[in-house]
C-alpha positions in Angstrom: 18.3 -47.0 -38.2 16.6 -44.7 -40.7 17.6 -44.0 -44.3 20.6 -41.7 -44.4 22.1 -39.9 -47.3 24.7 -37.9 -45.4 28.5 -38.2 -45.5 28.7 -41.5 -43.8 27.9 -41.4 -40.1 28.1 -44.9 -38.8 25.0 -45.3 -36.7 25.2 -49.1 -36.1 22.0 -50.5 -37.2 33.2 -44.4 -40.1 52.8 -30.3 -42.2 50.0 -30.0 -39.5 50.0 -27.7 -36.4 48.1 -28.9 -33.3 45.5 -26.4 -32.4 44.4 -25.5 -28.9 41.0 -26.0 -27.3 38.4 -23.4 -26.7 39.0 -21.5 -23.5 38.3 -23.5 -20.4 39.3 -22.5 -16.9 42.7 -24.0 -16.2 43.4 -24.9 -19.8 47.0 -25.5 -20.9 48.0 -24.6 -24.5 50.1 -27.2 -26.3 52.1 -25.5 -29.0 54.3 -27.1 -31.6 54.7 -28.2 -35.3 54.6 -31.6 -36.8 55.3 -32.8 -40.3 53.0 -35.8 -40.8 49.5 -35.7 -42.1 46.5 -37.3 -40.3 44.4 -37.5 -43.5 44.6 -40.9 -45.3 45.6 -41.3 -48.8 42.7 -42.2 -51.1 42.4 -46.0 -51.2 41.3 -47.7 -54.5 40.0 -50.7 -52.5 36.9 -48.7 -51.5 36.2 -47.1 -54.8 32.7 -48.0 -56.1 32.0 -50.2 -53.1 28.6 -49.8 -51.5 27.2 -51.2 -48.2 23.6 -51.8 -47.5 22.4 -52.4 -44.0 18.8 -53.6 -43.3 16.8 -54.3 -40.2 13.1 -55.4 -40.5 10.6 -57.9 -39.3 11.5 -61.4 -40.5 9.4 -62.8 -43.4 10.0 -64.7 -46.6 11.3 -62.8 -49.6 13.5 -60.2 -48.0 16.9 -61.4 -49.4 15.3 -62.0 -52.8 13.9 -58.5 -53.0 17.1 -56.9 -52.0 19.3 -58.9 -54.3 16.9 -58.5 -57.2 17.0 -54.7 -56.7 20.8 -54.7 -56.8 20.9 -57.0 -59.8 18.5 -54.7 -61.7 20.9 -51.8 -61.1 23.9 -53.9 -62.3 25.5 -54.2 -58.9 27.7 -57.1 -58.1 27.4 -58.5 -54.6 30.8 -59.2 -53.0 29.7 -60.0 -49.5 26.4 -60.9 -47.8 25.6 -61.8 -44.2 22.3 -62.2 -42.5 20.8 -63.1 -39.1 17.3 -63.6 -37.6 16.5 -63.5 -34.0 13.6 -65.9 -34.8 12.6 -67.1 -38.2 9.0 -67.1 -37.1 8.3 -63.5 -36.3 11.7 -62.3 -35.2 13.9 -59.4 -36.4 16.0 -59.8 -39.5 19.4 -58.2 -40.0 21.2 -58.0 -43.3 24.5 -56.5 -44.5 25.4 -56.6 -48.2 28.5 -55.2 -49.7 28.5 -54.7 -53.5 30.4 -53.2 -56.4 28.8 -50.8 -58.8 30.6 -48.8 -61.4 30.5 -45.0 -60.8 28.7 -45.5 -57.5 29.2 -41.9 -56.5 27.3 -40.8 -59.5 24.3 -43.0 -59.1 24.1 -43.4 -55.3 21.3 -40.9 -54.9 19.2 -42.6 -57.5 19.9 -46.0 -55.9 18.7 -44.7 -52.5 15.6 -43.3 -54.1 14.8 -46.6 -55.8 15.5 -48.8 -52.8 13.1 -46.7 -50.6 10.2 -48.3 -52.5 11.6 -51.8 -51.8 12.2 -51.0 -48.1 8.6 -49.6 -47.7 7.1 -53.0 -48.6 9.0 -54.8 -45.8 9.0 -52.1 -43.1 12.8 -51.8 -43.3 15.1 -49.5 -41.4 18.1 -49.2 -43.7 21.2 -47.3 -44.7 23.0 -47.4 -48.0 26.5 -45.9 -47.7 29.6 -45.6 -49.9 32.7 -47.4 -48.5 34.9 -44.8 -50.1 33.6 -42.1 -47.8 36.3 -41.6 -45.2 34.7 -41.3 -41.7 36.1 -38.6 -39.3 37.3 -40.0 -36.0 38.2 -38.2 -32.7 40.2 -39.9 -30.0 39.7 -39.2 -26.3 42.5 -40.2 -23.9 43.9 -39.3 -20.5 47.4 -40.5 -19.5 47.7 -44.1 -20.6 48.9 -44.2 -24.2 48.6 -47.8 -25.3 45.1 -47.7 -26.8 45.7 -44.3 -28.4 48.9 -45.5 -30.0 47.2 -48.6 -31.3 44.5 -46.7 -33.2 46.9 -44.1 -34.5 49.3 -46.8 -35.8 46.6 -48.9 -37.3 45.2 -46.0 -39.2 48.7 -45.0 -40.5 49.3 -48.6 -41.5 46.1 -48.6 -43.6 44.2 -51.1 -41.3 41.6 -48.5 -40.6 39.8 -46.4 -43.3 39.4 -43.2 -41.3 40.5 -39.6 -40.9 41.7 -39.1 -37.3 41.0 -35.4 -36.9 42.0 -34.8 -33.3 43.0 -36.1 -29.9 41.2 -34.6 -27.0 42.5 -35.1 -23.5 41.9 -33.9 -19.9 45.7 -33.9 -19.4 48.7 -32.6 -21.4 50.7 -35.8 -21.1 50.0 -37.4 -24.5 50.7 -34.3 -26.6 54.0 -35.8 -27.8 52.2 -39.0 -28.9 49.7 -37.0 -31.0 52.4 -34.7 -32.4 54.5 -37.7 -33.6 51.5 -38.9 -35.7 50.6 -35.4 -37.0 47.3 -35.2 -35.2 46.0 -32.0 -33.5 46.0 -32.3 -29.7 43.5 -30.4 -27.6 44.0 -30.3 -23.8 40.7 -29.6 -22.1 40.9 -30.0 -18.3 37.8 -31.4 -16.7 36.7 -31.0 -13.1 33.3 -31.0 -11.3 33.3 -27.2 -11.6 34.2 -27.0 -15.3 32.6 -30.2 -16.7 29.8 -28.4 -18.5 32.2 -25.8 -20.1 34.6 -28.6 -20.9 32.0 -30.7 -22.7 30.8 -27.6 -24.6 34.4 -27.0 -25.8 34.7 -30.6 -26.8 31.5 -30.5 -28.8 32.6 -27.4 -30.5 35.7 -29.2 -31.6 33.9 -32.3 -32.7 31.4 -30.3 -34.8 34.3 -28.4 -36.4 32.9 -25.0 -35.5 31.0 -25.1 -38.8 34.2 -25.5 -40.8 34.9 -29.2 -41.3 31.6 -30.8 -40.4 30.7 -33.2 -37.6 32.7 -36.1 -36.2 31.4 -39.6 -37.2 33.0 -41.6 -34.4 34.5 -40.9 -31.0 36.9 -43.5 -29.5 37.5 -43.4 -25.8 41.0 -44.7 -25.8 41.3 -45.0 -22.0 39.6 -41.6 -21.3 39.2 -41.6 -17.6 36.2 -39.2 -17.4 32.5 -40.0 -17.3 30.6 -38.3 -20.2 27.3 -36.6 -19.3 24.0 -37.9 -20.7 23.7 -34.7 -22.7 27.0 -35.3 -24.4 26.2 -39.0 -25.0 22.9 -38.0 -26.6 24.7 -36.1 -29.3 26.4 -39.3 -30.6 24.2 -42.4 -29.9 26.0 -45.6 -30.8 28.9 -43.6 -32.1 31.1 -43.5 -29.0 33.2 -46.6 -28.4 34.8 -47.3 -25.0 37.4 -49.9 -24.0 36.9 -51.5 -20.6 38.6 -54.3 -18.6 35.3 -56.2 -19.1 36.5 -59.5 -17.7 37.5 -58.0 -14.4 34.0 -57.0 -13.2 34.8 -57.5 -9.6 37.8 -55.2 -9.7 36.5 -51.7 -10.4 38.4 -48.5 -10.0 41.8 -47.2 -11.2 43.8 -50.2 -10.3 41.9 -53.4 -11.4 45.0 -55.4 -12.1 46.1 -55.1 -8.5 42.8 -56.5 -7.4 43.0 -59.3 -10.0 46.5 -60.2 -8.7 45.3 -60.2 -5.1 42.5 -62.6 -6.0 44.6 -64.8 -8.1 42.5 -64.7 -11.3 43.2 -67.0 -14.2 41.7 -64.9 -16.9 42.0 -61.2 -17.7 40.4 -59.5 -20.6 38.8 -56.4 -22.1 35.5 -55.3 -23.6 34.8 -52.7 -26.3 31.3 -51.3 -26.1 29.2 -48.3 -27.1 29.0 -45.7 -24.3 25.6 -45.2 -22.7 24.3 -43.4 -19.7 24.7 -46.7 -17.7 28.4 -46.8 -17.0 30.3 -49.6 -18.8 27.0 -51.3 -19.6 26.4 -50.3 -23.3 26.0 -52.7 -26.2 29.1 -54.9 -26.4 30.9 -55.0 -29.8 34.0 -57.2 -29.0 35.6 -59.0 -26.1 38.7 -61.1 -25.6 40.7 -62.7 -22.8 44.2 -63.9 -22.0 45.1 -66.7 -19.6 47.3 -65.9 -16.6 48.4 -67.7 -13.5 50.1 -67.3 -10.1 53.5 -66.6 -11.7 52.3 -63.2 -13.2 53.0 -60.2 -11.0 50.9 -57.0 -11.3 53.2 -55.4 -13.8 52.9 -58.5 -16.1 49.2 -58.5 -15.7 49.1 -54.8 -16.8 51.3 -55.6 -19.8 49.1 -58.5 -20.9 46.0 -56.6 -20.2 47.1 -53.6 -22.3 47.7 -55.8 -25.3 44.3 -57.4 -25.0 42.7 -53.9 -24.7 44.6 -52.7 -27.8 43.5 -55.7 -29.9 39.8 -55.5 -28.8 39.6 -51.8 -29.3 41.1 -52.0 -32.8 38.7 -54.7 -33.9 35.7 -52.8 -32.6 36.7 -49.6 -34.3 37.4 -51.4 -37.5 34.1 -53.1 -37.6 32.2 -49.9 -36.8 34.0 -48.1 -39.6 33.2 -50.9 -42.0 29.5 -50.8 -41.1 29.6 -54.3 -39.6 27.8 -53.4 -36.4 24.0 -53.3 -35.9 22.6 -52.4 -32.5 19.6 -54.4 -31.3 18.4 -53.2 -27.9 21.4 -53.5 -25.6 23.1 -56.0 -27.8 24.9 -55.9 -31.1 24.8 -58.0 -34.3 28.4 -58.0 -35.6 28.9 -59.2 -39.2 32.7 -59.6 -38.8 
């Protein structure tokens, strides 16, 4: 995690008319008008709040140096969390949230000054403004529960994000996106069109030079495998939801397999997407207890709720700069 002064990319160390996708063979337009806005109303809770993330070799004096710097610049620390993999030569992780009047006007000077502190400790760090609204894109296929959860949470104010679009390989969920006022892009994907489809997706995500890049991609039950080239464009910025506590039951119908085996726990895992399928750094997990009385439909219903809750928490923590990636693990300051 290097120092960043951009608009808020969360590399873990954030009346509308649906537009159609770039041309892809077999593409299906989805016309229509909606009245709701996908852009959040400015939230005073985040005004003048800053977040500082630090990763460095552990040694005495790190917290003292960071807090002294913030005090010298009249910042008031409102939250601080830290962790060391080993106090004798391990890696140290720190997340500090602070209040500083007129943060937007002094943030560049703050970053410039902190660079000198960071250099003395070999820090990788990022100082961001909590008030910067991160742009989010949602990918989905046919199941709507994960998509609905993120859209609803954002509208309710539980997520501080601008959901700019829904991208899907099927037209089925257009009514869902339209109901929330979010542009929907149907981009069919097949073995023959995968390269073109991903190129069209990337063009949308980058805003074609008009709106800037996307900060976070959420795979809300998107049933396609993204290529290594695509994943490389958004390292640790693509969150996937997976039935992580059903590892023996892969495929499109894991709950049938779980029912057939008589499992007692079902659950879900939210993780960052990597080239190794469903094996990226885990952000959040949860389980629900079941027994022989639950049929397949009941398992699916319970499982969907667990997936919704786990995905929401993972997205929320990412947007709030609470996730730091360490190898193939995460440090989550929740």
